[in-house]
C-alpha positions in Angstrom: 11.5 -1.9 -6.0 8.9 -5.1 -6.7 7.6 -6.0 -3.3 5.3 -8.9 -2.0 1.3 -8.5 -2.4 1.1 -8.4 1.6 3.8 -5.5 1.7 1.9 -3.9 -1.1 -1.1 -3.9 1.2 0.7 -2.8 4.2 2.4 0.1 2.0 -1.0 1.7 1.2 -1.7 2.4 4.9 1.8 4.2 5.6 1.1 6.7 2.8 1.0 10.4 4.2 2.8 9.7 7.4 6.5 11.3 8.5 8.9 8.7 10.1 8.1 4.5 9.8 9.7 2.5 12.1 9.5 -1.2 10.5 9.9 -3.7 13.0 11.2 -7.2 12.0 12.3 -5.6 8.7 14.0 -8.6 7.3 15.3 -7.1 4.0 14.2 -3.6 4.6 11.8 -4.0 1.6 8.9 -2.2 2.9 10.9 1.1 4.4 12.9 1.1 0.9 9.6 0.7 -1.1 8.1 3.2 1.1 10.5 6.1 0.6 11.1 5.2 -3.0 7.2 6.1 -3.8 6.7 9.1 -1.6 4.8 7.2 1.2 7.1 8.8 4.1 9.9 10.8 4.3 12.2 8.6 6.7 12.5 5.1 8.2 14.0 2.8 10.8 14.3 -0.4 9.8 14.9 -2.6 12.9 15.5 -6.9 13.4 16.9 -8.7 16.1 18.6 -10.9 14.0 22.2 -10.3 12.1 21.3 -12.1 9.3 18.3 -9.9 8.2 20.2 -6.7 9.2 23.2 -7.9 7.0 20.2 -8.1 4.2 18.7 -4.9 5.0 21.9 -3.0 4.9 22.8 -4.2 1.4 19.6 -3.5 0.0 19.3 -0.1 1.7 23.0 0.5 0.3 21.9 -0.5 -3.0 18.7 1.9 -3.0 21.0 4.7 -2.0 19.1 5.2 1.1 21.2 5.3 3.9 20.7 9.1 4.7 17.0 8.0 4.9 16.6 5.0 6.7 18.4 4.1 9.9 19.3 0.8 10.4 18.7 -1.0 14.1 19.9 -4.2 15.5 17.1 -4.2 18.4 14.3 -6.0 19.9 10.9 -4.9 19.5 9.9 -1.2 19.3 11.7 -0.1 22.1 13.6 2.5 20.5 10.4 4.6 19.7 10.9 8.3 20.0 8.7 11.6 19.7 9.3 11.7 15.9 8.1 8.2 14.8 4.6 8.6 13.9 4.1 5.3 12.5 5.0 1.8 12.7 4.7 -1.6 11.3 4.9 -4.9 12.5 4.7 -7.6 9.7 5.3 -11.4 9.5 5.2 -12.6 13.6 2.6 -14.1 15.5 -0.2 -12.0 17.0 0.9 -12.8 20.5 4.6 -11.7 19.6 3.1 -8.6 18.1 1.0 -7.9 21.1 4.1 -8.5 23.4 6.1 -6.1 21.3 3.3 -3.2 21.7 3.1 -3.8 25.4 7.0 -3.2 25.8 6.7 -0.2 23.4 6.0 3.3 24.3 3.4 3.7 21.5 1.8 7.4 23.0 3.4 9.2 19.9 2.4 6.9 16.8 -0.8 8.1 14.9 -1.0 4.6 13.3 -0.2 1.0 13.7 -0.1 -1.4 10.7 -0.2 -4.8 11.7 0.6 -8.2 10.0 0.0 -11.5 12.3 0.7 -14.7 10.7 -1.1 -16.7 13.7 -3.0 -16.0 16.9 -5.1 -12.8 15.2 -7.5 -13.3 17.9 -4.7 -12.8 20.7 -3.9 -9.6 18.9 -7.0 -8.2 18.4 -8.1 -8.8 22.2 -5.0 -7.1 22.9 -5.8 -4.1 20.7 -9.2 -3.8 22.1 -8.3 -3.8 25.4 -5.6 -1.0 25.2 -7.5 1.3 23.5 -6.6 0.8 19.8 -9.4 1.2 17.3 -9.4 -1.2 14.1 -9.7 1.2 11.2 -8.7 -1.0 8.3 -8.4 -4.8 7.6 -7.7 -6.7 4.4 -7.1 -10.5 3.9 -4.3 -11.2 1.5 -4.0 -14.5 -0.3 -0.1 -15.1 -1.3 1.6 -18.2 -2.2 -1.7 -20.4 -1.2 -1.7 -19.0 2.0 -3.8 -16.2 3.8 -2.4 -13.5 5.9 -4.2 -10.6 7.9 -3.2 -6.8 7.6 -5.0 -4.9 10.8 -4.3 -1.1 10.5 -5.4 0.7 14.1 -5.5 4.0 15.8 -6.2 5.3 19.3 -9.7 4.7 19.7 -12.5 2.3 21.2 -13.8 -0.7 20.1 -15.9 -4.0 21.4 -15.6 -7.0 19.0 -17.5 -10.5 19.3 -15.7 -13.5 19.2 -15.6 -14.0 15.4 -14.7 -10.4 15.2 -11.7 -11.1 17.3 -10.8 -13.9 15.2 -11.4 -12.7 11.8 -11.8 -9.0 12.0 -14.8 -7.0 12.1 -13.9 -5.2 8.7 -12.8 -8.4 7.0 -16.0 -10.2 7.6 -18.2 -6.8 6.8 -16.5 -6.6 3.3 -16.8 -10.4 2.9 -14.0 -10.4 0.0 -13.5 -13.2 -2.4 -10.3 -14.3 -0.7 -12.1 -14.0 2.7 -15.3 -16.5 1.3 -12.2 -18.8 -0.1 -10.3 -18.8 3.0 -13.8 -19.2 5.1 -14.7 -22.2 2.8 -11.4 -23.7 3.1 -11.8 -23.8 7.0 -15.3 -25.1 6.8 -14.4 -27.9 4.4 -11.4 -29.3 6.7 -13.8 -29.4 9.5 -16.4 -31.1 7.4 -13.8 -33.9 6.6 -12.9 -33.9 10.2 -16.5 -34.5 11.1 -16.9 -37.7 9.2 -14.1 -39.1 11.6 -15.9 -37.9 15.0 -17.4 -40.6 16.8 -17.9 -38.8 20.0 -21.2 -36.8 20.1 -19.9 -33.9 22.1 -17.2 -33.4 19.9 -19.1 -33.9 16.5 -21.9 -31.0 18.1 -19.1 -28.8 18.7 -17.5 -29.0 15.0 -21.2 -28.9 13.6 -21.4 -25.2 15.7 -18.2 -24.3 14.7 -19.2 -24.8 11.0 -22.5 -23.2 11.3 -20.8 -20.3 12.5 -18.3 -20.0 10.0 -21.2 -20.6 7.3 -23.3 -17.7 8.6 -20.1 -15.1 8.9 -20.1 -15.6 4.9 -23.5 -15.9 4.3 
């Protein structure tokens, strides 16, 4: 099965675990790929919408994996049990992912693989406050958009404001994708700066631009 770059990155981090719960599974591409490639032994594919459930069911049947992937019409990760040792939540806003984790019993999970498409600062703040430690991160460019993949396990961390927004490991690694992303933000702010008439607003934008330049220096 061929999957998106973002899902390929996420799949790397489920390798070696036993039972994957994929929340918001959509087409069930990640669970199918993970089992077909021997990354996990079995999986739960869940979604809170009937359309994705229908798509997922067709794909699971086509792959002949009905006996290894359980399909659930459910909200969040409320169904987690003692056997599930890794969960993925991809393609949602950071606030929603944090809410999903808050409502779930994650005590038996050994790892979380998260893919917020917005509000990353809110998600990392939640992780920091609820005793999770980020062990890996990647910034992925796909169809001219940038996505963060965050991998965490139980632990502690203290993040700065910029680390909350962009990720401590992403900042440290300074990948080509990250520099491209930051330069795109800088260019956007620089253009906005030319139209600012208020001195206070201009100083705020200039400070933001300077902080972004320092992140990739």
